C-alpha positions in Angstrom: 228.7 -132.0 123.4 226.5 -130.7 120.6 223.4 -132.3 119.2 221.8 -132.3 115.8 218.1 -132.9 116.2 215.2 -133.6 113.9 211.7 -132.7 115.0 208.4 -133.5 113.4 205.3 -131.4 113.8 202.3 -133.3 115.1 200.1 -130.7 113.4 201.2 -131.2 109.7 204.0 -133.7 109.8 206.7 -131.2 108.6 210.3 -131.6 109.8 212.6 -129.2 111.5 216.4 -129.8 111.8 218.5 -127.9 114.2 221.7 -127.9 116.4 222.0 -127.2 120.1 224.1 -127.9 123.2 221.0 -128.4 125.4 218.2 -130.6 123.9 215.7 -130.3 126.8 215.8 -126.5 126.7 215.6 -126.2 123.0 212.8 -128.7 122.7 210.8 -126.8 125.3 211.5 -123.5 123.3 210.1 -125.1 120.1 206.9 -126.4 121.8 206.3 -123.2 123.8 206.2 -120.9 120.8 209.5 -119.2 121.7 211.0 -120.1 118.3 209.3 -117.9 115.7 209.9 -120.3 112.7 208.4 -123.3 114.5 205.6 -121.8 116.6 202.8 -122.2 114.0 203.5 -125.9 113.7 203.7 -126.9 117.4 203.4 -129.3 119.0 206.6 -131.0 118.0 208.1 -134.4 118.7 211.7 -135.5 118.6 212.4 -138.0 115.9 216.2 -138.2 116.0 219.2 -136.9 118.0 222.8 -137.2 117.0 225.6 -136.3 119.3 228.8 -134.6 118.1 232.0 -133.6 120.0 232.0 -130.0 118.6 229.7 -127.5 117.0 231.5 -127.6 113.7 230.7 -131.2 113.1 227.1 -130.8 114.2 226.6 -127.9 111.7 228.3 -129.8 108.9 225.7 -132.6 109.4 222.9 -130.1 109.6 224.0 -128.5 106.3 224.3 -131.9 104.6 220.7 -132.8 105.5 219.2 -129.4 104.8 220.9 -129.1 101.3 219.2 -132.3 100.2 215.7 -130.8 100.4 214.3 -134.3 100.6 211.6 -135.7 102.9 212.7 -139.2 101.9 216.3 -138.6 103.0 215.2 -137.2 106.3 212.9 -140.2 106.9 215.7 -142.6 106.0 218.0 -140.8 108.5 215.3 -141.1 111.1 214.8 -144.8 110.5 218.5 -145.6 110.5 
């Protein structure tokens, strides 16, 4: 299983979207400063997790969300 996840920074409310096959490990990496791009904005909270049977589908969903460049779209996905 692969997971698309949306995180929100508790520091400045920005969002981060990613894909992983291990949510617990990846979330820990984001909050521990291991991920360079998210370290300055920690701590993070998980806002949404979507499960996919393969990595291709998870990355397609990630690409769809990221290409929209819209906080409103991300927030509507989270609330759905």
